[in-house]
C-alpha positions in Angstrom: -19.6 34.4 45.4 -18.6 35.7 48.8 -20.9 37.7 51.2 -20.9 40.3 53.7 -24.0 40.0 56.0 -24.9 42.7 58.3 -26.8 43.2 61.4 -28.9 46.5 61.3 -29.2 48.4 64.7 -25.8 49.7 65.9 -24.3 48.6 62.7 -25.8 50.4 59.7 -27.9 52.8 61.5 -29.0 54.3 65.1 -32.7 54.2 65.4 -32.7 54.0 69.2 -33.9 57.6 69.9 -36.8 57.2 67.5 -37.8 53.6 68.5 -37.6 54.6 72.2 -39.9 57.5 71.3 -42.4 55.5 69.4 -42.7 52.8 72.1 -43.0 55.4 74.9 -46.3 56.6 73.2 -47.7 53.1 73.2 -46.6 52.5 76.8 -48.2 55.6 78.0 -51.6 54.6 76.4 -52.1 51.4 78.4 -52.7 51.4 82.2 -50.6 48.4 82.7 -47.5 50.2 81.4 -48.1 53.7 82.2 -45.1 54.8 84.2 -42.7 52.6 82.3 -40.5 54.8 80.0 -37.8 53.6 77.9 -34.6 55.9 77.6 -32.5 55.8 74.7 -29.7 54.2 76.7 -32.0 51.4 77.7 -33.1 51.0 74.1 -29.6 50.5 72.9 -29.3 47.7 75.5 -32.5 45.9 74.1 -31.7 46.3 70.5 -30.6 43.0 68.9 -32.6 40.9 71.0 -35.6 38.9 69.9 -39.0 40.6 70.4 -40.2 38.1 73.1 -37.2 38.6 75.1 -37.4 42.4 74.8 -41.0 42.2 76.0 -40.0 40.4 79.2 -37.1 42.6 80.0 -39.2 45.6 79.5 -42.5 44.5 81.1 -41.4 41.8 83.7 -44.2 42.3 86.0 -47.0 42.0 83.3 -48.7 38.8 82.3 -47.3 37.3 79.2 -50.5 37.6 77.0 -50.8 41.3 77.8 -47.2 42.3 77.2 -47.2 40.4 74.0 -50.1 42.2 72.9 -48.5 45.6 73.9 -45.4 44.6 72.3 -46.9 44.0 68.9 -48.6 47.2 69.2 -45.2 49.0 69.8 -43.7 47.3 66.9 -46.5 48.3 64.6 -46.6 51.8 65.7 -42.8 52.0 65.5 -42.8 51.2 61.6 -45.4 54.2 61.1 -43.3 56.4 63.4 -40.0 55.8 61.7 -41.4 56.6 58.3 -41.6 60.3 59.5 -38.8 60.3 62.3 -35.7 59.2 60.4 -32.9 57.3 62.2 -29.3 58.2 61.8 -27.3 56.5 59.1 -23.6 56.1 60.1 -21.1 58.1 58.4 -19.7 57.1 55.0 -22.3 54.2 54.9 -23.4 54.6 51.3 -19.9 55.1 50.0 -18.6 52.1 51.8 -21.5 49.7 50.8 -21.0 50.9 47.2 -17.3 49.9 47.4 -18.1 46.5 49.0 -20.8 45.8 46.6 -18.3 45.8 43.8 -16.8 42.5 45.3 -19.2 41.0 47.6 -22.9 40.2 47.9 -24.4 42.2 50.6 -27.1 41.0 52.9 -28.8 41.9 56.1 -30.1 39.6 59.0 -31.6 41.2 61.9 -33.9 40.1 65.0 -36.5 42.9 64.0 -39.9 42.7 62.9 -41.0 42.3 59.3 -41.0 45.7 57.6 -38.2 47.2 59.7 -35.4 46.4 57.2 -37.5 47.6 54.4 -37.7 50.8 56.2 -34.1 51.0 56.4 -33.7 50.2 52.6 -36.1 52.9 51.7 -34.3 55.5 53.7 -30.9 54.3 52.1 -32.4 54.7 48.7 -30.5 51.9 47.1 -30.9 48.5 45.7 -27.5 47.6 46.8 -28.4 44.7 49.2 -29.0 41.4 47.5 -31.2 39.8 50.2 -32.3 40.2 53.8 -33.9 38.2 56.6 -35.7 38.7 60.0 -37.0 37.1 63.1 -40.1 38.8 62.4 -40.5 36.9 59.0 -39.2 33.5 59.7 -39.3 33.2 63.7 -35.8 31.7 63.5 -32.9 32.8 65.6 -30.4 35.2 64.1 -27.8 32.3 63.5 -30.3 30.1 61.8 -31.4 33.2 59.6 -27.7 33.7 58.7 -27.4 30.1 57.5 -30.6 30.4 55.7 -29.7 33.5 53.8 -26.4 32.2 52.8 -27.8 29.0 51.5 -30.5 30.6 49.7 -27.8 32.8 47.9 -25.3 30.0 47.4 -22.5 31.9 49.1 -19.1 30.3 49.3 -17.7 32.4 52.0 -19.2 34.9 54.3 -18.5 37.3 57.2 -21.2 38.6 59.7 -20.8 42.3 60.8 -22.6 43.2 64.2 -22.1 45.2 67.4 -23.2 43.0 70.1 -22.4 39.7 72.0 -25.6 38.4 70.4 -24.4 38.9 67.0 -21.1 37.3 67.8 -22.9 34.3 69.1 -25.0 34.2 66.0 -22.1 34.3 63.9 -20.6 31.3 65.8 -23.9 29.5 65.5 -23.8 30.0 61.7 -20.3 29.1 61.5 -19.1 32.3 59.8 -16.2 34.8 61.0 -17.3 37.8 62.9 -16.5 41.6 62.5 -17.2 43.5 65.7 -18.7 47.1 64.8 -17.1 48.8 67.9 -18.9 52.0 67.4 -22.2 50.3 68.1 -24.2 49.3 71.2 -22.3 46.5 72.7 -19.1 44.6 73.7 -18.0 41.0 72.8 -16.5 38.5 75.2 -13.6 37.7 73.0 -11.3 39.5 70.5 -12.4 39.4 66.9 -11.7 41.5 63.8 -13.3 44.9 64.6 -14.0 48.2 63.1 -14.0 51.7 64.9 -15.9 53.2 62.0 -17.8 51.9 59.1 -15.4 53.0 56.4 -12.8 50.5 57.7 -14.9 47.6 56.5 -13.5 47.5 53.0 -10.0 46.9 54.2 -11.0 44.4 57.0 -13.3 42.4 54.4 -10.4 42.6 52.0 -8.2 40.6 54.5 -11.0 38.1 55.5 -12.7 37.3 52.1 
């Protein structure tokens, strides 16, 4: 069994506007962070990083224990907010995933909090993904989570699809080929297989797997 493993933000959907909106609600509540506002562009630059790193980048002048508490509050409220403020699924997502699922096991690995991938799956409204894993559940790096999920599902071969340098680094760490979702939020330091839109993935995976 071969697998296609996906990053989430910037690869399967764009939740940057909704997540920024939810975090700004929380940041405005706390005296320590009042005046800090996260733009959609800034949010896209933060997505894909681990939560502790995001907290340091977003609140560099705030004591670690305070920013950790605020970050956890942002993450909790985000899940509530996204249940009513729906992110944007990329074009031809469902059709392309359906075609891929006929040949490959589909999985998701993200640096998000536990519960975030589940929100995406509910919005997608399909049981098409075989498995998923997150930093929020395991505390492991993205590369380690890719290795974990592939071992758990006895995958013979796999590719990882993501949109940032961090995703490429994770794929390298896990020892799997990488496909750059060039329509997403980031660039990579070297040339790899790439897709300019999600629907191109069936052809690229056919060549690689």
